[in-house]
FITORFI-445425 format. One line per field, with one value per atom (N, C-alpha, C, O, CB): residue in three letters; x, y, z; residue number from 1. Coordinates in steps of 0.2 Angstrom, whole numbers, plus 5000, padded with zeros to 4 digits. Glycine has a CB too. Layout:
! residues N
r (ALA | ...)
xx (X | ...)
yy (Y | ...)
zz (Z | ...)
k (NUM | ...)
***
This chain:
! residues 80
r (MET | MET | MET | MET | MET | ASP | ASP | ASP | ASP | ASP | ILE | ILE | ILE | ILE | ILE | ALA | ALA | ALA | ALA | ALA | THR | THR | THR | THR | THR | LEU | LEU | LEU | LEU | LEU | ARG | ARG | ARG | ARG | ARG | THR | THR | THR | THR | THR | PHE | PHE | PHE | PHE | PHE | PHE | PHE | PHE | PHE | PHE | MET | MET | MET | MET | MET | TRP | TRP | TRP | TRP | TRP | CYS | CYS | CYS | CYS | CYS | THR | THR | THR | THR | THR | ILE | ILE | ILE | ILE | ILE | LEU | LEU | LEU | LEU | LEU | ASN | ASN | ASN | ASN | ASN | GLY | GLY | GLY | GLY | GLY | GLY | GLY | GLY | GLY | GLY | MET | MET | MET | MET | MET | LEU | LEU | LEU | LEU | LEU | VAL | VAL | VAL | VAL | VAL | ILE | ILE | ILE | ILE | ILE | SER | SER | SER | SER | SER | SER | SER | SER | SER | SER | LEU | LEU | LEU | LEU | LEU | GLY | GLY | GLY | GLY | GLY | LEU | LEU | LEU | LEU | LEU | THR | THR | THR | THR | THR | PHE | PHE | PHE | PHE | PHE | ALA | ALA | ALA | ALA | ALA | GLY | GLY | GLY | GLY | GLY | ASN | ASN | ASN | ASN | ASN | LEU | LEU | LEU | LEU | LEU | ILE | ILE | ILE | ILE | ILE | TYR | TYR | TYR | TYR | TYR | ARG | ARG | ARG | ARG | ARG | VAL | VAL | VAL | VAL | VAL | HIS | HIS | HIS | HIS | HIS | ASN | ASN | ASN | ASN | ASN | ARG | ARG | ARG | ARG | ARG | TRP | TRP | TRP | TRP | TRP | PHE | PHE | PHE | PHE | PHE | LYS | LYS | LYS | LYS | LYS | MET | MET | MET | MET | MET | SER | SER | SER | SER | SER | ARG | ARG | ARG | ARG | ARG | GLU | GLU | GLU | GLU | GLU | ALA | ALA | ALA | ALA | ALA | PHE | PHE | PHE | PHE | PHE | ASN | ASN | ASN | ASN | ASN | ILE | ILE | ILE | ILE | ILE | VAL | VAL | VAL | VAL | VAL | VAL | VAL | VAL | VAL | VAL | TYR | TYR | TYR | TYR | TYR | SER | SER | SER | SER | SER | PHE | PHE | PHE | PHE | PHE | ILE | ILE | ILE | ILE | ILE | GLY | GLY | GLY | GLY | GLY | PHE | PHE | PHE | PHE | PHE | TYR | TYR | TYR | TYR | TYR | LYS | LYS | LYS | LYS | LYS | ILE | ILE | ILE | ILE | ILE | ILE | ILE | ILE | ILE | ILE | LEU | LEU | LEU | LEU | LEU | MET | MET | MET | MET | MET | VAL | VAL | VAL | VAL | VAL | PHE | PHE | PHE | PHE | PHE | CYS | CYS | CYS | CYS | CYS | LEU | LEU | LEU | LEU | LEU | VAL | VAL | VAL | VAL | VAL | PRO | PRO | PRO | PRO | PRO | TYR | TYR | TYR | TYR | TYR | VAL | VAL | VAL | VAL | VAL | VAL | VAL | VAL | VAL | VAL | LEU | LEU | LEU | LEU | LEU | VAL | VAL | VAL | VAL | VAL | ILE | ILE | ILE | ILE | ILE | MET | MET | MET | MET | MET | GLY | GLY | GLY | GLY | GLY)
xx (5004 | 5000 | 5005 | 5009 | 4995 | 5004 | 5008 | 5005 | 5000 | 5008 | 5008 | 5006 | 5000 | 4996 | 5013 | 4999 | 4994 | 4988 | 4984 | 4995 | 4987 | 4982 | 4981 | 4975 | 4982 | 4985 | 4984 | 4981 | 4976 | 4992 | 4984 | 4983 | 4974 | 4970 | 4988 | 4973 | 4965 | 4961 | 4956 | 4963 | 4964 | 4960 | 4958 | 4952 | 4965 | 4965 | 4963 | 4959 | 4956 | 4968 | 4960 | 4956 | 4949 | 4946 | 4956 | 4947 | 4940 | 4937 | 4931 | 4939 | 4941 | 4939 | 4939 | 4935 | 4945 | 4943 | 4942 | 4936 | 4932 | 4949 | 4934 | 4929 | 4923 | 4917 | 4929 | 4922 | 4916 | 4914 | 4908 | 4917 | 4919 | 4920 | 4919 | 4915 | 4928 | 4922 | 4920 | 4913 | 4910 | 4923 | 4910 | 4902 | 4898 | 4893 | 4901 | 4900 | 4897 | 4896 | 4890 | 4901 | 4903 | 4903 | 4899 | 4898 | 4908 | 4898 | 4895 | 4887 | 4883 | 4896 | 4886 | 4878 | 4877 | 4871 | 4876 | 4880 | 4878 | 4877 | 4873 | 4882 | 4883 | 4882 | 4877 | 4874 | 4887 | 4874 | 4869 | 4863 | 4860 | 4868 | 4862 | 4857 | 4855 | 4850 | 4859 | 4861 | 4860 | 4860 | 4858 | 4865 | 4861 | 4860 | 4852 | 4849 | 4865 | 4849 | 4844 | 4837 | 4831 | 4845 | 4840 | 4834 | 4836 | 4834 | 4832 | 4840 | 4842 | 4836 | 4837 | 4846 | 4831 | 4825 | 4822 | 4820 | 4820 | 4822 | 4818 | 4824 | 4822 | 4815 | 4831 | 4835 | 4835 | 4835 | 4841 | 4835 | 4834 | 4829 | 4830 | 4832 | 4823 | 4816 | 4816 | 4814 | 4809 | 4820 | 4820 | 4824 | 4822 | 4823 | 4832 | 4836 | 4833 | 4837 | 4844 | 4829 | 4827 | 4821 | 4819 | 4826 | 4819 | 4814 | 4819 | 4818 | 4809 | 4824 | 4829 | 4833 | 4833 | 4834 | 4836 | 4841 | 4839 | 4841 | 4847 | 4835 | 4834 | 4839 | 4843 | 4830 | 4839 | 4844 | 4842 | 4838 | 4851 | 4846 | 4843 | 4847 | 4852 | 4846 | 4842 | 4845 | 4852 | 4855 | 4841 | 4854 | 4861 | 4866 | 4870 | 4863 | 4865 | 4869 | 4868 | 4873 | 4865 | 4864 | 4863 | 4868 | 4872 | 4857 | 4868 | 4871 | 4879 | 4883 | 4870 | 4880 | 4887 | 4889 | 4895 | 4889 | 4886 | 4887 | 4889 | 4893 | 4883 | 4882 | 4884 | 4889 | 4893 | 4878 | 4891 | 4896 | 4904 | 4908 | 4895 | 4904 | 4910 | 4911 | 4916 | 4911 | 4904 | 4905 | 4907 | 4910 | 4901 | 4904 | 4907 | 4915 | 4919 | 4904 | 4915 | 4923 | 4927 | 4932 | 4924 | 4926 | 4930 | 4930 | 4935 | 4928 | 4925 | 4924 | 4929 | 4932 | 4917 | 4929 | 4933 | 4941 | 4945 | 4931 | 4942 | 4949 | 4951 | 4956 | 4951 | 4947 | 4948 | 4949 | 4954 | 4943 | 4945 | 4945 | 4951 | 4953 | 4940 | 4954 | 4961 | 4966 | 4969 | 4962 | 4966 | 4971 | 4972 | 4978 | 4972 | 4966 | 4967 | 4965 | 4967 | 4963 | 4963 | 4961 | 4965 | 4969 | 4953 | 4964 | 4967 | 4973 | 4976 | 4964 | 4977 | 4984 | 4988 | 4993 | 4985 | 4986 | 4989 | 4988 | 4993 | 4987 | 4981 | 4981 | 4985 | 4987 | 4976 | 4987 | 4991 | 4998 | 5001 | 4991 | 5000 | 5007 | 5008 | 5013 | 5009 | 5004 | 5004 | 5005 | 5010 | 4996 | 5001 | 5001 | 5007 | 5010 | 4996 | 5010 | 5016 | 5023 | 5026 | 5018 | 5022 | 5027 | 5026 | 5031 | 5026 | 5021 | 5019 | 5022 | 5022 | 5022)
yy (4994 | 5000 | 5006 | 5007 | 5000 | 5011 | 5017 | 5023 | 5022 | 5019 | 5028 | 5034 | 5037 | 5040 | 5039 | 5038 | 5041 | 5037 | 5040 | 5041 | 5030 | 5027 | 5028 | 5030 | 5020 | 5027 | 5028 | 5036 | 5037 | 5027 | 5040 | 5047 | 5048 | 5052 | 5053 | 5045 | 5045 | 5042 | 5045 | 5039 | 5036 | 5032 | 5037 | 5037 | 5026 | 5040 | 5044 | 5050 | 5052 | 5045 | 5053 | 5059 | 5057 | 5061 | 5060 | 5052 | 5050 | 5048 | 5048 | 5045 | 5045 | 5042 | 5049 | 5049 | 5037 | 5053 | 5060 | 5063 | 5065 | 5065 | 5064 | 5067 | 5064 | 5067 | 5069 | 5058 | 5053 | 5053 | 5053 | 5045 | 5053 | 5052 | 5060 | 5061 | 5049 | 5065 | 5072 | 5073 | 5077 | 5076 | 5071 | 5072 | 5069 | 5071 | 5069 | 5063 | 5059 | 5064 | 5065 | 5053 | 5066 | 5071 | 5077 | 5079 | 5072 | 5080 | 5086 | 5084 | 5086 | 5089 | 5079 | 5077 | 5075 | 5077 | 5071 | 5071 | 5069 | 5074 | 5074 | 5065 | 5080 | 5086 | 5091 | 5094 | 5091 | 5092 | 5095 | 5092 | 5095 | 5095 | 5085 | 5082 | 5082 | 5083 | 5076 | 5082 | 5083 | 5090 | 5091 | 5079 | 5094 | 5102 | 5103 | 5106 | 5108 | 5101 | 5103 | 5098 | 5099 | 5105 | 5092 | 5087 | 5084 | 5078 | 5081 | 5086 | 5083 | 5081 | 5076 | 5086 | 5084 | 5081 | 5075 | 5070 | 5086 | 5075 | 5069 | 5063 | 5057 | 5070 | 5064 | 5060 | 5057 | 5051 | 5062 | 5061 | 5060 | 5055 | 5050 | 5067 | 5057 | 5054 | 5046 | 5041 | 5059 | 5046 | 5040 | 5035 | 5029 | 5040 | 5037 | 5033 | 5033 | 5030 | 5034 | 5036 | 5035 | 5029 | 5026 | 5042 | 5029 | 5021 | 5015 | 5011 | 5019 | 5015 | 5009 | 5010 | 5005 | 5009 | 5016 | 5015 | 5021 | 5027 | 5015 | 5020 | 5025 | 5029 | 5027 | 5023 | 5035 | 5040 | 5047 | 5050 | 5041 | 5050 | 5057 | 5061 | 5060 | 5061 | 5067 | 5072 | 5074 | 5074 | 5079 | 5075 | 5077 | 5071 | 5072 | 5079 | 5065 | 5059 | 5059 | 5056 | 5053 | 5060 | 5060 | 5064 | 5062 | 5061 | 5070 | 5075 | 5074 | 5075 | 5082 | 5071 | 5070 | 5064 | 5064 | 5068 | 5059 | 5054 | 5055 | 5053 | 5050 | 5059 | 5062 | 5067 | 5067 | 5066 | 5071 | 5076 | 5072 | 5074 | 5082 | 5066 | 5063 | 5059 | 5058 | 5059 | 5056 | 5053 | 5057 | 5054 | 5049 | 5063 | 5069 | 5070 | 5070 | 5077 | 5071 | 5072 | 5067 | 5068 | 5074 | 5060 | 5055 | 5053 | 5050 | 5049 | 5054 | 5054 | 5058 | 5056 | 5056 | 5064 | 5070 | 5067 | 5067 | 5077 | 5065 | 5063 | 5058 | 5058 | 5062 | 5052 | 5047 | 5049 | 5047 | 5043 | 5053 | 5056 | 5059 | 5057 | 5061 | 5064 | 5067 | 5061 | 5061 | 5071 | 5057 | 5054 | 5048 | 5047 | 5051 | 5045 | 5040 | 5042 | 5038 | 5034 | 5047 | 5050 | 5055 | 5055 | 5052 | 5061 | 5067 | 5067 | 5070 | 5071 | 5065 | 5066 | 5061 | 5064 | 5065 | 5055 | 5051 | 5054 | 5054 | 5045 | 5058 | 5061 | 5067 | 5068 | 5062 | 5070 | 5077 | 5075 | 5077 | 5081 | 5069 | 5066 | 5064 | 5066 | 5060 | 5061 | 5058 | 5064 | 5065 | 5054 | 5069 | 5075 | 5079 | 5082 | 5080 | 5078 | 5081 | 5078 | 5082 | 5079 | 5072 | 5066 | 5067 | 5067 | 5058 | 5068 | 5070 | 5065 | 5065 | 5076)
zz (5000 | 4999 | 5000 | 5004 | 5005 | 4996 | 4995 | 5000 | 5003 | 4988 | 4999 | 5004 | 5002 | 5005 | 5006 | 4996 | 4991 | 4994 | 4997 | 4982 | 4993 | 4996 | 5003 | 5004 | 4995 | 5007 | 5014 | 5015 | 5018 | 5018 | 5012 | 5014 | 5012 | 5015 | 5010 | 5006 | 5003 | 5009 | 5012 | 4996 | 5011 | 5017 | 5023 | 5024 | 5020 | 5026 | 5031 | 5031 | 5036 | 5034 | 5024 | 5022 | 5024 | 5028 | 5016 | 5020 | 5021 | 5027 | 5028 | 5016 | 5030 | 5038 | 5042 | 5046 | 5042 | 5041 | 5045 | 5042 | 5047 | 5044 | 5036 | 5034 | 5036 | 5037 | 5028 | 5036 | 5038 | 5046 | 5048 | 5035 | 5049 | 5057 | 5060 | 5064 | 5059 | 5057 | 5058 | 5056 | 5060 | 5054 | 5052 | 5050 | 5054 | 5056 | 5043 | 5056 | 5062 | 5068 | 5070 | 5065 | 5070 | 5075 | 5076 | 5081 | 5077 | 5070 | 5069 | 5070 | 5075 | 5062 | 5066 | 5067 | 5074 | 5076 | 5061 | 5077 | 5083 | 5088 | 5092 | 5085 | 5088 | 5092 | 5091 | 5095 | 5091 | 5085 | 5082 | 5085 | 5090 | 5075 | 5084 | 5087 | 5095 | 5097 | 5085 | 5097 | 5105 | 5107 | 5113 | 5109 | 5102 | 5104 | 5103 | 5107 | 5099 | 5097 | 5095 | 5097 | 5096 | 5089 | 5099 | 5100 | 5107 | 5108 | 5093 | 5112 | 5117 | 5122 | 5126 | 5120 | 5122 | 5126 | 5124 | 5127 | 5128 | 5117 | 5114 | 5114 | 5116 | 5104 | 5113 | 5114 | 5121 | 5122 | 5113 | 5126 | 5134 | 5134 | 5137 | 5139 | 5132 | 5134 | 5131 | 5133 | 5132 | 5124 | 5121 | 5126 | 5128 | 5113 | 5128 | 5130 | 5138 | 5142 | 5128 | 5142 | 5148 | 5148 | 5153 | 5150 | 5143 | 5143 | 5144 | 5149 | 5135 | 5141 | 5141 | 5148 | 5151 | 5134 | 5149 | 5154 | 5159 | 5157 | 5152 | 5166 | 5169 | 5172 | 5176 | 5174 | 5171 | 5174 | 5174 | 5171 | 5170 | 5178 | 5179 | 5173 | 5170 | 5187 | 5171 | 5167 | 5167 | 5162 | 5168 | 5173 | 5174 | 5172 | 5168 | 5183 | 5175 | 5173 | 5165 | 5163 | 5177 | 5162 | 5154 | 5152 | 5148 | 5151 | 5154 | 5151 | 5152 | 5147 | 5156 | 5158 | 5159 | 5154 | 5151 | 5168 | 5154 | 5149 | 5142 | 5138 | 5149 | 5140 | 5132 | 5132 | 5127 | 5129 | 5137 | 5136 | 5135 | 5132 | 5143 | 5140 | 5140 | 5134 | 5131 | 5147 | 5131 | 5125 | 5119 | 5114 | 5124 | 5118 | 5113 | 5113 | 5108 | 5114 | 5120 | 5121 | 5119 | 5116 | 5128 | 5120 | 5120 | 5112 | 5109 | 5125 | 5109 | 5101 | 5098 | 5093 | 5099 | 5100 | 5097 | 5098 | 5093 | 5101 | 5105 | 5104 | 5100 | 5096 | 5110 | 5101 | 5097 | 5089 | 5086 | 5097 | 5087 | 5079 | 5078 | 5072 | 5078 | 5082 | 5082 | 5080 | 5075 | 5088 | 5087 | 5087 | 5082 | 5080 | 5093 | 5080 | 5075 | 5068 | 5063 | 5077 | 5066 | 5060 | 5057 | 5053 | 5060 | 5062 | 5059 | 5060 | 5055 | 5062 | 5064 | 5065 | 5060 | 5058 | 5072 | 5058 | 5054 | 5047 | 5043 | 5054 | 5045 | 5039 | 5038 | 5032 | 5038 | 5043 | 5043 | 5041 | 5037 | 5050 | 5045 | 5045 | 5038 | 5035 | 5051 | 5036 | 5027 | 5023 | 5019 | 5024 | 5024 | 5019 | 5020 | 5015 | 5021 | 5026 | 5028 | 5023 | 5019 | 5036 | 5024 | 5021 | 5014 | 5010 | 5023 | 5012 | 5004 | 5000 | 4994 | 5001)
k (1 | 1 | 1 | 1 | 1 | 2 | 2 | 2 | 2 | 2 | 3 | 3 | 3 | 3 | 3 | 4 | 4 | 4 | 4 | 4 | 5 | 5 | 5 | 5 | 5 | 6 | 6 | 6 | 6 | 6 | 7 | 7 | 7 | 7 | 7 | 8 | 8 | 8 | 8 | 8 | 9 | 9 | 9 | 9 | 9 | 10 | 10 | 10 | 10 | 10 | 11 | 11 | 11 | 11 | 11 | 12 | 12 | 12 | 12 | 12 | 13 | 13 | 13 | 13 | 13 | 14 | 14 | 14 | 14 | 14 | 15 | 15 | 15 | 15 | 15 | 16 | 16 | 16 | 16 | 16 | 17 | 17 | 17 | 17 | 17 | 18 | 18 | 18 | 18 | 18 | 19 | 19 | 19 | 19 | 19 | 20 | 20 | 20 | 20 | 20 | 21 | 21 | 21 | 21 | 21 | 22 | 22 | 22 | 22 | 22 | 23 | 23 | 23 | 23 | 23 | 24 | 24 | 24 | 24 | 24 | 25 | 25 | 25 | 25 | 25 | 26 | 26 | 26 | 26 | 26 | 27 | 27 | 27 | 27 | 27 | 28 | 28 | 28 | 28 | 28 | 29 | 29 | 29 | 29 | 29 | 30 | 30 | 30 | 30 | 30 | 31 | 31 | 31 | 31 | 31 | 32 | 32 | 32 | 32 | 32 | 33 | 33 | 33 | 33 | 33 | 34 | 34 | 34 | 34 | 34 | 35 | 35 | 35 | 35 | 35 | 36 | 36 | 36 | 36 | 36 | 37 | 37 | 37 | 37 | 37 | 38 | 38 | 38 | 38 | 38 | 39 | 39 | 39 | 39 | 39 | 40 | 40 | 40 | 40 | 40 | 41 | 41 | 41 | 41 | 41 | 42 | 42 | 42 | 42 | 42 | 43 | 43 | 43 | 43 | 43 | 44 | 44 | 44 | 44 | 44 | 45 | 45 | 45 | 45 | 45 | 46 | 46 | 46 | 46 | 46 | 47 | 47 | 47 | 47 | 47 | 48 | 48 | 48 | 48 | 48 | 49 | 49 | 49 | 49 | 49 | 50 | 50 | 50 | 50 | 50 | 51 | 51 | 51 | 51 | 51 | 52 | 52 | 52 | 52 | 52 | 53 | 53 | 53 | 53 | 53 | 54 | 54 | 54 | 54 | 54 | 55 | 55 | 55 | 55 | 55 | 56 | 56 | 56 | 56 | 56 | 57 | 57 | 57 | 57 | 57 | 58 | 58 | 58 | 58 | 58 | 59 | 59 | 59 | 59 | 59 | 60 | 60 | 60 | 60 | 60 | 61 | 61 | 61 | 61 | 61 | 62 | 62 | 62 | 62 | 62 | 63 | 63 | 63 | 63 | 63 | 64 | 64 | 64 | 64 | 64 | 65 | 65 | 65 | 65 | 65 | 66 | 66 | 66 | 66 | 66 | 67 | 67 | 67 | 67 | 67 | 68 | 68 | 68 | 68 | 68 | 69 | 69 | 69 | 69 | 69 | 70 | 70 | 70 | 70 | 70 | 71 | 71 | 71 | 71 | 71 | 72 | 72 | 72 | 72 | 72 | 73 | 73 | 73 | 73 | 73 | 74 | 74 | 74 | 74 | 74 | 75 | 75 | 75 | 75 | 75 | 76 | 76 | 76 | 76 | 76 | 77 | 77 | 77 | 77 | 77 | 78 | 78 | 78 | 78 | 78 | 79 | 79 | 79 | 79 | 79 | 80 | 80 | 80 | 80 | 80)
***
């Protein structure tokens, strides 16, 4: 596998995962109450606990996105 193929792979990986991060953030921003009600039927928890879990998930996903998608893409672009 050559560098150009890897660069393309990590570019699309970053774009798709970044899009999922944006969609989930927007969904939780604008439909947080609906998402809470749906999940509260399955897992009984307070709204504060739900907010902590969701905020932690978004932060963890962002870190994973940067470490495993964005940084390798930037390194491959620099290696050129």
